[in-house]
C-alpha positions as CSV (number, residue, x, y, z in Angstrom):
1,M,4.7,-7.7,12.8
2,R,0.9,-6.4,12.9
3,R,0.5,-6.2,8.9
4,P,0.6,-8.4,6.9
5,G,4.2,-9.8,6.1
6,G,6.4,-9.8,3.2
7,C,6.7,-5.8,2.9
8,G,7.7,-5.9,6.5
9,N,9.9,-8.8,6.7
10,K,12.2,-8.1,3.6
11,F,11.8,-4.4,3.4
12,P,11.1,-1.6,6.2
13,P,7.3,-1.8,6.7
14,V,7.4,1.8,6.5
15,P,7.6,4.3,3.7
16,R,11.2,4.4,2.5
17,H,13.2,7.7,1.9
18,I,11.2,9.2,-0.8
19,S,8.0,8.9,1.4
20,F,9.4,11.6,3.7
21,A,11.1,13.5,0.9
22,A,8.1,13.8,-1.7
23,P,5.1,12.2,-0.3
24,W,3.3,13.5,-3.5
25,V,4.8,11.1,-5.8
26,H,2.0,8.4,-5.0
27,V,-0.2,10.0,-7.2
28,I,1.3,10.0,-11.2
29,E,-0.1,12.1,-13.9
30,T,-1.1,9.9,-17.0
31,A,-2.8,10.2,-20.4
32,I,-5.7,8.3,-18.9
33,G,-5.7,10.3,-15.6
34,K,-4.0,10.6,-12.1
35,I,-2.8,6.8,-10.9
36,G,-2.6,6.4,-7.3
37,V,0.3,4.0,-6.5
38,G,0.5,2.3,-3.0
39,I,3.3,-0.1,-2.9
40,C,2.4,-3.2,-0.1
41,A,2.7,-2.0,3.5
42,E,2.8,1.9,2.7
43,S,-0.8,1.1,1.5
44,Y,-1.7,0.5,5.1
45,Y,-0.7,3.9,6.3
46,C,-2.8,7.0,6.6
47,F,-0.2,9.1,4.6
48,A,-0.7,7.1,1.6
49,A,-4.8,7.4,1.2
50,S,-4.8,11.1,2.1
51,Q,-2.4,11.9,-0.5
52,M,-4.4,10.1,-3.0
53,L,-7.7,11.8,-2.0
54,K,-5.7,15.4,-1.7
55,Q,-4.7,14.8,-5.2
56,S,-7.9,13.2,-6.4
57,A,-6.4,10.2,-7.8
58,D,-8.5,8.6,-10.6
59,F,-7.3,4.9,-10.2
60,I,-5.7,3.1,-7.7
61,V,-2.9,0.2,-8.4
62,M,-1.4,-1.6,-5.2
63,P,1.5,-3.9,-6.2
64,H,2.5,-6.8,-3.0
65,A,4.7,-9.2,-2.0
66,S,2.6,-9.9,1.1
67,P,3.3,-13.6,2.2
68,D,0.8,-15.6,4.2
69,M,2.9,-16.7,7.5
70,S,0.2,-18.3,9.5
71,E,1.8,-21.9,9.0
72,N,4.6,-20.6,10.8
73,G,3.0,-19.0,13.7
74,G,2.7,-15.7,11.9
75,L,0.1,-13.8,10.5
76,A,-1.9,-14.6,7.4
77,S,-2.3,-12.3,4.4
78,P,-5.5,-10.8,4.0
79,P,-7.2,-10.9,0.8
80,G,-7.0,-8.5,-2.0
81,T,-10.5,-7.1,-1.4
82,H,-9.6,-6.3,2.4
83,L,-7.9,-3.3,0.8
84,A,-9.3,-2.6,-2.4
85,L,-12.5,-2.5,-1.0
86,W,-11.6,-0.2,1.6
87,Y,-9.8,2.6,-0.8
88,A,-12.9,2.2,-3.2
89,S,-15.2,3.0,-0.7
90,K,-13.4,5.8,0.8
91,L,-11.9,7.3,-2.2
92,G,-14.8,6.3,-4.6
93,V,-12.5,5.4,-7.4
94,P,-11.3,1.6,-9.1
95,V,-8.7,-0.2,-7.2
96,A,-6.7,-3.2,-8.4
97,M,-4.6,-4.9,-5.8
98,V,-2.1,-7.5,-7.0
99,N,0.0,-10.2,-5.0
100,K,2.4,-12.3,-5.6
101,V,2.2,-16.3,-5.7
102,G,4.4,-18.9,-4.7
103,R,6.9,-19.8,-1.6
104,S,8.4,-17.2,0.6
105,Y,11.3,-18.5,2.2
106,K,14.2,-17.1,3.8
107,P,17.0,-19.7,4.7
108,P,18.3,-19.8,8.6
109,P,19.7,-18.0,10.8
110,N,16.5,-15.9,10.3
111,E,14.5,-18.7,8.8
112,I,11.3,-17.6,7.3
113,K,8.7,-20.1,5.7
114,G,5.6,-19.0,4.2
115,R,3.4,-18.6,1.0
116,F,2.5,-16.1,-1.0
117,P,-1.3,-16.5,-1.2
118,G,-2.0,-14.3,-4.2
119,L,-5.9,-13.4,-3.6
120,S,-5.4,-10.5,-5.9
121,A,-8.6,-8.0,-6.6
122,I,-10.4,-5.5,-8.7
123,V,-12.9,-3.5,-7.1
124,D,-15.1,-1.0,-8.9
125,S,-15.6,2.8,-7.7
126,D,-18.8,1.8,-6.7
127,G,-17.4,-1.0,-4.6
128,S,-18.3,-3.9,-7.0
129,V,-15.9,-6.7,-6.5
130,L,-15.0,-7.5,-10.1
131,Q,-12.0,-9.7,-9.7
132,S,-11.3,-11.8,-6.6
133,M,-8.8,-14.0,-7.2
134,G,-7.1,-17.4,-6.2
135,D,-3.7,-18.5,-5.3
136,T,-2.1,-19.4,-8.7
137,E,-0.7,-17.2,-11.4
138,A,-3.3,-15.7,-13.6
139,I,-4.2,-12.7,-15.0
140,G,-7.5,-10.6,-13.9
141,I,-9.3,-8.2,-16.3
142,A,-12.4,-6.4,-15.7
143,D,-13.9,-3.0,-16.9
144,V,-14.2,-0.3,-14.6
145,V,-15.7,3.3,-14.1
146,L,-13.8,6.4,-13.8
147,D,-16.4,8.7,-13.0
148,P,-15.4,11.7,-10.8
149,R,-19.5,12.0,-9.8
150,R,-18.1,8.8,-7.6
151,K,-15.1,10.1,-6.0
152,S,-15.4,11.2,-2.4
153,S,-15.7,14.8,-1.2
154,V,-14.9,14.5,2.3
155,S,-11.9,16.2,3.5
156,Q,-10.1,13.3,5.0
157,V,-10.6,9.7,5.1
158,C,-8.2,8.5,8.2
159,T,-6.3,10.3,10.9
160,G,-3.0,9.2,12.6
161,V,-0.1,6.8,11.4
162,G,-1.7,3.5,10.6
163,I,-5.2,3.1,8.8
164,A,-7.1,1.8,12.2
165,E,-9.8,-0.3,9.9
166,L,-7.0,-2.3,8.1
167,T,-4.4,-2.7,10.8
168,I,-4.4,-6.4,11.8
169,G,-3.8,-7.2,15.4
170,G,-6.2,-4.7,17.1
171,S,-5.0,-2.1,19.0
172,E,-1.7,-3.7,19.8
173,G,-1.0,-3.7,15.9
174,A,-2.1,-0.2,15.7
175,A,0.9,0.8,18.3
176,A,3.1,-1.2,16.7
177,V,2.7,0.6,13.3
178,A,3.3,4.2,15.0
179,D,6.3,2.8,16.9
180,E,7.7,1.6,13.7
181,Y,7.1,4.7,11.6
182,A,8.4,7.0,14.2
183,R,11.7,4.8,14.3
184,A,12.0,4.9,10.4
185,Q,11.6,8.6,10.4
186,K,14.0,9.2,13.2
187,S,16.4,6.6,11.3
188,Y,15.8,9.0,8.2
189,E,16.4,12.1,9.6
190,N,19.8,11.1,11.3
191,N,20.9,9.7,7.7
192,L,22.4,12.6,5.9
193,V,23.4,10.5,2.7
194,R,19.8,8.9,2.9
195,K,18.2,12.6,3.3
196,A,20.3,14.0,0.1
197,K,19.2,11.0,-1.9
198,A,15.6,11.8,-1.2
199,R,15.9,15.6,-1.8
200,A,17.8,15.0,-4.8
201,I,15.2,12.6,-6.2
202,S,12.4,15.2,-5.3
203,G,14.0,18.0,-6.7
204,S,14.3,16.1,-10.2
205,Q,10.8,15.1,-10.0
206,S,9.2,18.5,-9.0
207,S,11.0,20.0,-12.2
208,A,10.1,17.4,-14.4
209,P,8.1,18.7,-17.7
210,K,4.5,18.5,-17.0
C-alpha cells in the first residue's frame, strides 16, 4: 500500500459505493456554510478535492483512522499538516484534519501491528498552521477565517486519480492508487445490490428539502 494505512488496511482504500453514485455528497450545506468532508483515504483522491473546489466548500473536515505501520515494515502516517496544508493552499479555505490515537492491531492470520499517531492539525485559509497536535488524546481549538476572497479562483487543483503531491511511494505509489481505484469501480459496477443501494441513497439525498 502506498498511502497512509488504516483506511486501506481495514476498509477499501478507495471511495465506497456512495462516492461513485453520488459524488456531490462530499460537500454538505449547513447553517454556517458549505462543509467539505473527506473521510480518511478518500482525501488523497482527486475527485474529493475537485468536488470541494467546484461546489465552493467554505470549510473542510477530514476524520481519519490512519495508523503508522513503520515499526512493522509498513508506511508511516504523515502529520495532519501534510494533508491540511495542501487543501488549504489549493482551495483557500480552513481545514481540520483529525486522526485517531492509540494502538492499531489485528490478530493473526492477517496480523497488523501499528499505532495511530494522532498528529491532527488545523490550518487556516491563508495556510497558517493554527494547531499541530501530538500523539495523545486532546482537544484542538482555533479561530479560523471564512473569507470568500481567499478562495481559489482556479478551475482545477489536480488531475488523474490520486493527488500526486500527496501520494506516498512516488510513481509506484501513484500507479497503485490508480489500479486500486479501477478495481474498486469495476467491483461496484458488477455488484447490482451495491449499486441499487447507492442509487437509493443518492435519490433520497437529492430529493431532500433544501
